[in-house]
C-alpha positions, -999 to +999 in steps of 0.1 A: +719+316-259+695+304-289+700+274-305+714+266-336+707+236-346+672+211-343+661+177-352+650+165-388+641+140-411+654+144-442+663+125-478+697+122-476+703+094-507+675+093-533+658+057-529+665+049-496+646+059-465+640+092-446+664+094-415+670+115-386+694+141-372+698+162-345+725+185-361+702+204-385+710+239-388+679+260-374+672+291-403+663+324-396+640+346-415+649+371-436+627+404-452+586+394-456+596+358-434+585+343-407+601+319-388+581+289-370+582+260-346+566+235-368+533+214-351+515+198-377+536+187-411+509+172-437+520+143-460+510+147-499+517+116-525+543+139-542+564+133-508+566+102-525+582+107-554+608+133-535+619+104-519+617+079-540+633+096-571+641+127-567+610+154-574+618+186-559+655+177-550+674+166-580+681+199-600+677+186-633+649+153-638+667+143-673+684+106-666+721+121-676+715+141-645+701+115-627+732+103-625+753+132-615+753+133-576+766+163-577+735+179-591+714+174-565+702+193-534+708+164-508+701+160-480+667+176-482+636+180-459+601+170-473+572+178-471+546+213-484+519+215-461+529+235-421+514+249-397+532+263-370+535+290-346+555+325-353+588+322-331+603+349-350+598+381-374+617+389-402+621+423-417+591+442-430+568+418-413+543+440-394+509+418-398+518+389-375+528+387-341+552+362-326+526+328-312+508+333-341+493+302-356+497+300-390+493+276-421+516+281-451+529+263-483+566+260-489+586+270-519+592+242-540+626+253-552+657+229-540+671+235-510+645+256-496+645+260-457+608+259-454+594+224-454+575+206-422+599+174-414+619+199-387+612+215-356+618+253-370+612+261-407+608+295-425+573+309-443+569+336-468+545+362-469+518+357-490+521+322-490+509+318-455+475+325-432+468+329-394+447+301-384+411+315-368+407+296-335+374+274-340+402+258-366+423+231-356+460+230-364+452+198-383+423+213-403+440+243-413+469+215-429+448+201-453+443+229-469+482+242-485+492+219-514+454+202-524+441+238-521+462+259-540+463+232-569+424+236-579+430+278-572+449+278-601+433+254-625+402+273-616+415+312-619+444+310-639+452+277-661+410+280-673+407+318-665+379+316-647+374+354-629+382+352-589+348+363-572+371+390-553+381+402-586+365+431-608+359+410-637+339+390-617+313+416-613+310+408-654+312+370-651+283+348-654+289+323-633+254+304-630+252+298-659+286+282-661+295+250-657+331+230-648+336+193-649+360+182-620+373+145-632+386+128-594+359+143-575+372+116-545+409+132-545+420+163-518+425+186-550+393+175-570+370+180-529+386+217-527+380+224-565+347+214-556+343+241-529+361+267-547+340+263-579+313+267-550+329+297-537+323+313-576+287+301-574+293+284-604+262+270-616+267+237-625+297+214-606+293+180-625+321+152-605+328+121-613+343+104-584+337+107-545+313+105-522+282+119-535+269+132-502+304+149-492+304+168-527+269+176-528+277+192-492+306+208-508+289+222-535+283+196-563+251+201-583+257+166-598+282+133-590+288+108-611+301+073-605+329+067-620+326+031-623+296+039-647+320+031-673+331+060-701+304+061-729+282+061-699+299+092-680+306+109-710+266+103-722+258+116-686+277+145-683+263+157-720+231+151-703+235+178-684+256+201-699+249+195-739+272+213-765+280+241-735+311+230-713+341+250-717+358+241-685+375+207-676+392+198-644+411+165-641+429+154-611+437+123-611+438+110-645+470+100-669+468+112-701+444+086-714+422+088-687+421+125-695+401+119-730+371+116-710+369+151-697+385+168-736+355+148-752+332+161-726+336+195-741+319+215-765+320+211-798+308+246-810+327+268-783+367+265-772+372+247-740+399+240-719+414+210-695+436+214-665+455+188-656+471+177-626+491+150-644+509+160-673+530+128-677+534+131-718+510+142-749+472+134-747+462+116-779+445+142-801+433+117-823+408+103-800+394+136-792+364+144-816+345+164-830+362+199-811+351+219-843+363+251-822+397+237-808+408+232-770+436+237-748+453+215-721+468+232-696+493+217-668+491+227-630+518+238-603+499+242-577+527+261-555+520+294-540+554+310-547+548+303-586+518+320-586+525+350-560+496+373-567+466+347-568+483+328-540+485+360-520+449+368-525+436+337-522+459+332-487+447+366-473+410+360-473+416+320-461+408+327-425+374+338-430+364+317-456+377+289-434+355+310-402+326+312-423+324+273-438+331+285-474+365+262-471+360+232-451+391+210-446+390+174-460+401+147-434+435+133-417+449+109-400+475+118-374+508+097-361+528+119-331+565+122-334+592+137-358+599+097-360+613+083-393+599+045-391+561+075-391+569+088-419+585+063-442+557+040-434+531+067-452+555+074-482+557+034-486+521+035-489+520+058-517+549+042-534+529+007-531+497+027-551+479+021-513+447+041-506+462+064-479+442+092-456+464+124-460+489+118-431+499+141-404+529+149-383+526+158-347+562+172-345 
């Protein structure tokens, strides 16, 4: 007799700690899906926002709906970086086998059966990759959410051709420059790696460890503490008036003025931003005669299915070749509420957090 229930850590009430249940239903795979026995669930900053105020749990985050307990997907399981072994194949799955190790990004849709803090979960084809033998579960688990966001930033929002596309043959990567603000963040570090993967000629990064970022492919690393005018002058000293691509991984709108003011005045530029907390004060963006665009990011494989599927199909060989390098992580062992709440509390309190993986 097969099991029908499992242990899971759940958010049962917004603003309260996650709790452990032992009667959570085990999901079954549908067409183009696999069931996974979860080995690693990676926690990110947005998981704290889910627990604390309902991000990706509340069906509508308007103030009126927050007061309506019926308009929620509760109880709910967290985490969108998941590694596990395939236990069942859904109809249409031919390229995977039971026992394969995979890394995947769950859907952000409320009610998803794919999130990681449960013993068994579901993964979709197109949002997963087999893990090469040379890569550990934890190394693979550093990827999903933190690499899909810059993937969308560079190759969809900023419309730089992907290095595997037909358009890549005509694009002058070598004479292209990109500015990445927030190089110390996970999304910033993977952004540098993706820019290098595309052989972009000048990869200018503000913030982060210089040695590490240069090993990832950064051509210039600027101290984020140098001061606004000094940083802006250094960027312009590198790119002149040629910068048309910028990616900010860390700043609220007032901090995004640095990237916007670094953009070219004579050529239309664009900023892809991870934190769209409101409009930018355009009166403080000076001299942009050709104009600029601001793109808000949602780093979801399911929201960008074609781009994500193309990347995930290539991810194993990028990892094997060292073209994509996993990032730093810490481990907590056991599907225990204390393990997860401690990390979520640290994010909530604004503490520096190394990406943490829960070993189930």
